[in-house]
Steps between C-alpha positions, in 0.01 A plus 500: 500500500637730230592848623249775411573748222456876514532772236734798519570788260788425259701792641488344846670184373762658273772508765394184683786265587564215746566636847309824447156578636188570298212706639140447388232754578142571399245239396745214459651560844151515654409171332823338621472620860127518572357236264777242462624589852863453412752517781883524521699212350218389271605457133352724229535576131478847352471577128462803276259299278748542213748220561698601808445263792634553851506234768572577863370494855294746698701702753215719625126529446325816617122515473496880511340701367691520282585131461867426436663167416879472503668209322862386510589405142664160456474459121430709192390332177409648165257252349516508117190513287399153380583413140281446314235717659147368545228750412131428551248668272188471713161584352264703717235278656192539715472413871863611542636168379767702322615636836529146631715422197725799576556385858561138403729591209709720727542222752600268216776734381357701209722792395235733356126502436314673218126565554319419177167650392393205285208505258298268723595660833180578689686745725596820317767743620443856383778756543421576864434140596817383326712711732329371812504142373868511423575645846298223666678230299838653592407508869397134482827406330706694755322337793530150353868552418563575867326179606704304243826662621578633153777752437326619183142624487332434164389818328147545369496650152236732352179332386540381140240482226506195272626677187789677673587189698531286186709772331738526797537122515569491127788746539644322803476148360605606152822641645577164660461637851248257631229239462125557506273223623122522485337264750209358305285188527514436125879464493633154415825522698621632832730773628810285460453485122429874482819585689706303251370698201625838378303744284560445129770731369609615846872586526722310738500667844808684621633507853378856547143423403273436795274206428146470625231234497150646470216285629166628369175396664151614402182598687197288588361530148824384345731659245319619189585363155629843397731519800620145451586571135687817601704316761589227252603762245722658767687170536331359811458128552189334641531266798264313727557406863306176514168333420299735724394855421629724779330811635618834365680581826663159531650437156768768527644386836485136387689587183761690702560199720554274198726751322705563816573129525581456132730804493694380802388788721375244750708214637447178307 
């Protein structure tokens, strides 16, 4: 079985090196000792959720209070950000299907998620609800990243309105810094064809430009004609996943799986 992963503040891992000990306290130590019931000599991973990954073995596990877990470091790895990045633009949906998409997308390796207040979204996030919703999505992503043993936790962006989203995509794609793909049942080709196409007039990318692939998926009522026209004008391509129409919370994760394979992020 794969060793469990625990989070630690970045400052705690700055000086980590093979042969040194690392001390975990607080909630993560309590979870390790009292929930996972780790004991000396058991292997563990520790990450700062921002790329640094420590592997080692437990040397002591004290239930407390306070709980304390001590780990002997055997390896330190700085995991680079994937290139290109995969960003899911997930429309808000009812019955928390969007939250299911956040969890699944995180487990599948998404790098960032943008909540989208689409024209046909039944659920509406006002200013107060947007803050709480974003916090809940971030907590879901953080928890799922731990289960998936990820060194990077995907960040949840601010909720985007359709007009500002299309404008931001237009700037990004127009600068040659990425590809926008709208998952839509009316498309005549798949994700593979969309990944091979660049926005018209886009400059050739440079080594310093971070590239991103945006996968855009709509709500239960679909993407409106106005939104679809705006995304096309921004340089996005349309793609379909197959002959079936997928639920609003399923299309995004399915698209991520296909794109991860095509981009070589998954073993072929």
